[in-house]
N, C-alpha and C positions, 0 to 999 in steps of 0.2 A: 471172089474177094481177094484183095491184095494179100499175098502169102506172109507179109510182115505183120499182118493183123491176126491176133489169136481169137479175139471176141469182138463182135460188132452188134450193138443194140440199136434198133431203129424204131422210134416212136412207141416206146414201151409204156403201156398204161395197164393198171389193174385195179378193179373195184370189187370189194367184197360187200355182200348184203347180209347184215346180221338180223336174225329174227328172234324176237322175245315176245312170246304170246301168253306168258303167264303160266301158272300151274293149275288153274281151274278152268272149267268149261265156260264160266261167266267171263273170266279174263280173256279167254281166246275169242269169245263172241264179240266183246266190245273192241278188241284189238282189230278185228276184221272190219267193224263198222267205222271206227275212227281212223284206221290206216296208220296207227302209231306203232305197230308191231315191228316194223322194219326200219333199219337205218343203213345208209351206205357209208362205207369207209373207202376213201380214195387212197389206196395203198401206194400206188405209183402213178405219176403224172408226167407224160411226155419225156421219158428218159432216153437220151441219145448218147452213145458212148462207143469209143474204139479203144481196145486194150492191145498193146503190141506183144508180139512173141517175146517171151523171156522177161516180161515186165512183172514187177511185184506191185500190185495195185490194191490200195486199201479203201475201205468204205467205212465211214464213221457217221454217227448221228444218234440222237436220243432214242430211247425206247419208243417203238411205234412209228419210226421214221420211214420204214419200208426196206430196211437193209436185208433181212432174211427173205422177204418176198422176192427181192431182186435176185438174190443168189439162187432161189428155187426156179425162177424164170430162166436164168442163165443155164441152169442144169436141165431145163425143159421138163421139170417135174410138174409145173403148172404153166398154162399157156397165157400169153399176153392178150390184150383185147384190141379191137378196132384196127386190125391189120398190122399190129406190131410184129417186128421180125427179129429173131435171134440167129446169128450165124457164128458157128464155132469151127475153128481150124485145128483139129486134133482131138485125141481121146480125152474125155473130161470126167473127173470124179469129184463129187462133193464130199468133204470131210467135216464131220462134226463129232466132237467127243461124246460117246455114248449112243451114237446113231446105230440102231440095230442091235444094241447090247441087251442080252437076256440074263438077268440076275439069278435065274433059277439054274443056269448052266455053270459049269466049272470054267476056270481060266482056259484050260485046254480046249474045251468044247466051244467057247466063245471065239477063240483064235481060229478054229476051223471054220466056224460059221461066218464071221466077219471078214476074214481074209479072202474067203471065196467070193463074197459079195463085192469086195474091192478088186476082184479080177485075178487073184492068184490061183494057180492050179493046185490040185491036191498034192502033187509032187513037190511043188515049191513051198507049200505050207509046211509039209512034214520036214523038209530040209531046213527050214528056218524056225521051226517050233521051239527048239531049245534056246536059240538066240533070242527070240522074242520074250520067252519066259524069264531068261537071265537078265535081259535089259529092263524088264518090269520089276525085277528083284522079287519074284514070287515063286522061287523054286520050292519053298516049303508049303505052298498053298495052291499048287497047280491043279489039284483034283478036289479042291474045296469049292462048293457053290458060291458064286460071287455075291449073293445076298448077304453073306457073312463078312464081306470085305469092308474095310473102312473106305471113306470117300477118297483118301489118298491112294490106296491100293487100286481102286477102280480106275482112277485117273491114269495111273501108271500103265495099267493093262490096256486101256483104251488107246493111249498114245502109242504104245509099243506095237499094237496091231496096225494102226492107221499109217504110221511112217513107212510101212512096207508096201504101200499102194504104188502102182506104176501107172502114170498118165502123162499127157502133155500139158494139160490144164488142170489145176487144182482149185476148187472153190471151197474156201475154208470159212466155216461159219462158227465163230467163237471157238476155233479149234485149238489155238495155242496160247498159253499164258497161264501161270498159276498152277502148273502141273507138279504135284508132289512136293517133297521137301527141297531144301536149297541144293543139296548135292545132286539130286535127280534133275532139278531145273537146269543146272549147268550141263549135265549130260544130255538132257533133252534138247537144249538150245543148240548144241553142236550137231546132233543128228538131224534136227530140223533143218539146219543150214546145209549140211552135207548131202542129205538124201532128197530133200524136197525143193529147196530154193534154187540150187544150181541148175541153170539151163531150162527151168520150167517156167510156165506162166502161172502166176499166183494171183487169185483174187481173195482178199482177206478182210472179213468182217470181224471187228473186235471192239471191245471196250477197253482193251489193254493198250493204252496210248504209247507205252514204252516200246511195245512190239511194232506198232505202226511206224513210229519214228525211226526205229532201228533198221527196218527192212524195206519199207515202201519206197518206190520211185515216185509215184504220184498217189494222191489221196482224193477221194470224192466225199463231200459233205452233203448228206441227205437230210431234208426236214419235211415231214408230212408228205412224203412221196415225191418231192421235187428236188432237183439238183440245185443246191445253193452255189457251190463252187467246186472246181477241180484245180489242184495245184500241188506244190511240194508239201511234204509232211509238215515242215515248220509253218508254212503259210496256212494250211488247213487247220492244224491243231490250234494255232492262235485264233483263227476265225471261229473255230468250234467253241473255244473258251469264251470269246466275246458273245457268241450266239446264245450260249447257255445262260449268260448273265442278263441278256436283253430280252430274250423271248420268254413268254409265260409258259 
């Protein structure tokens, strides 16, 4: 693959089969007879895409359009169908706020667990522990189980851990936007730009249109698993607005 290309998707399709056989033996028996127990969801249909090294690429679409499924296929967490191919040029990490987060553990324990999953060594985690806790503004609650945290405190902790990940390609699934109070948002925006955006390839799935418009070089609009259009943020966000108004 051309070294200027970070991600290449070829003929990506994914279909999920949903089973609903009812709660009783009678329901299950008749569902087998009638064949109405299963239905297929075409999550992705013939997606082809190349993302360049260092590009900030956004993916938008309504709920159920296939955005998160596509991110998981890019991350090779689930396989594509019918000979579809995913090629990645560099170390890849998927970031999603709350991914792998255990509310029974303390902030300190969650940092150890999640940072190690994101590829940091124990030595690196220990050296950055105080910095991550201070950034999350949780010095007084570091040994408190996270189940007692407010949603804002959890978001700050999740973000503080995630921005320390090291990779060439970041796949961000609703990772950034609406984190904490206004002063924290300003601080988070700066570290998001300085630590993650510079020199990295970013694929960003989000409903936060301001983040898409601020950072993305190109944006793809998905609908019912199909690529509607790829273009500049302004082009695609205008298209998305029109699409939401005209499509049922």
